[in-house]
ZAGU-119659 format. One line per 8 residues: number of its first residue (from 0); their letters; for each residue x, y, z of C-alpha. Coordinates in Angstrom, 2 decimals. Example, Ala and Ser with C-alpha at 12.3 -4.5 7.8 and 13.67 -1.06 7.14 Angstrom:
<rs>
0 = AS = 12.30/-4.50/7.80 ~ 13.67/-1.06/7.14
</rs>
This chain:
<rs>
0 = XXXXXXXX = 33.08/-32.31/11.14 ~ 35.81/-30.06/12.51 ~ 37.07/-30.50/16.08 ~ 35.44/-27.19/17.08 ~ 32.10/-28.27/15.63 ~ 32.30/-31.59/17.49 ~ 32.94/-29.76/20.77 ~ 29.87/-27.59/20.12
8 = XXXXXXXX = 27.83/-30.72/19.36 ~ 28.97/-32.21/22.68 ~ 27.85/-29.02/24.42 ~ 24.42/-29.37/22.85 ~ 24.17/-33.05/23.80 ~ 24.94/-32.22/27.43 ~ 22.41/-29.37/27.49 ~ 19.76/-31.63/25.97
16 = XXXXXXXX = 20.63/-34.20/28.68 ~ 19.84/-31.76/31.49 ~ 23.17/-30.07/32.17 ~ 23.16/-26.32/32.82 ~ 25.85/-23.67/32.45 ~ 27.53/-25.77/29.74 ~ 30.45/-24.10/28.04 ~ 33.18/-25.15/25.66
24 = XXXXXXXX = 36.56/-24.20/27.06 ~ 38.74/-26.18/24.63 ~ 41.63/-24.23/23.24 ~ 45.35/-24.55/22.84 ~ 46.89/-25.39/26.21 ~ 43.59/-26.58/27.71 ~ 45.37/-29.66/29.14 ~ 42.70/-31.99/27.77
32 = XXXXXXXX = 39.62/-30.22/29.11 ~ 37.24/-29.27/26.31 ~ 34.36/-27.97/28.39 ~ 32.38/-28.02/31.58 ~ 28.82/-27.99/32.80 ~ 26.76/-28.39/35.94 ~ 24.57/-31.40/36.54 ~ 21.81/-30.82/39.09
40 = XXXXXXXX = 20.17/-33.81/40.74 ~ 16.83/-33.48/42.47 ~ 17.27/-29.80/43.23 ~ 19.54/-30.60/46.18 ~ 22.84/-31.68/44.68 ~ 24.89/-30.27/41.85 ~ 28.19/-31.36/40.34 ~ 30.63/-29.55/38.10
48 = XXXXXXXX = 31.36/-32.01/35.30 ~ 34.27/-31.57/32.90 ~ 34.13/-33.07/29.45 ~ 36.50/-34.04/26.72 ~ 35.44/-34.51/23.11 ~ 37.26/-37.26/21.22 ~ 36.47/-37.39/17.51 ~ 37.99/-40.82/16.85
56 = XXXXXXXX = 37.38/-43.44/14.17 ~ 38.83/-46.26/16.23 ~ 39.48/-47.02/19.87 ~ 40.16/-44.32/22.45 ~ 43.42/-45.47/24.06 ~ 43.63/-45.98/27.83 ~ 46.30/-43.27/27.97 ~ 43.75/-40.68/26.77
64 = XXXXXXXX = 41.45/-41.60/29.66 ~ 44.34/-41.44/32.16 ~ 45.43/-38.05/30.79 ~ 41.89/-36.70/31.13 ~ 41.65/-37.95/34.71 ~ 44.97/-36.27/35.47 ~ 43.80/-32.99/33.93 ~ 40.69/-33.11/36.14
72 = XXXXXXXX = 42.65/-33.18/39.41 ~ 41.87/-30.08/41.44 ~ 39.23/-28.89/38.96 ~ 36.29/-31.28/39.37 ~ 35.43/-34.72/40.70 ~ 33.30/-35.79/37.72 ~ 34.12/-36.05/34.04 ~ 32.76/-37.41/30.78
80 = XXXXXXXX = 34.58/-38.39/27.62 ~ 32.30/-38.09/24.62 ~ 33.59/-39.93/21.57 ~ 32.65/-41.04/18.08 ~ 34.93/-44.03/18.63 ~ 34.83/-46.87/21.11 ~ 36.49/-47.69/24.42 ~ 38.51/-50.84/24.92
88 = XX = 37.92/-52.94/28.00 ~ 41.23/-51.69/29.42
</rs>
């Protein structure tokens, strides 16, 4: 599966999970943000959630998580990394 196709799959997964206004924003120079969506809770609260799609065979390194958190600063308070790999304890 190409990286673009995986990002579109992540968009679909989020929409199927109840997110609205989900869009893929990943492109060259996106600083690690592949997309965003809005999660509404109970009709009273909503959060902008950024996501990053990691099509990995192995472990997502801690540096990738730190980089994503850094890219989120000033854009959103919530984020999700969706991966085909695994996360180490660190």
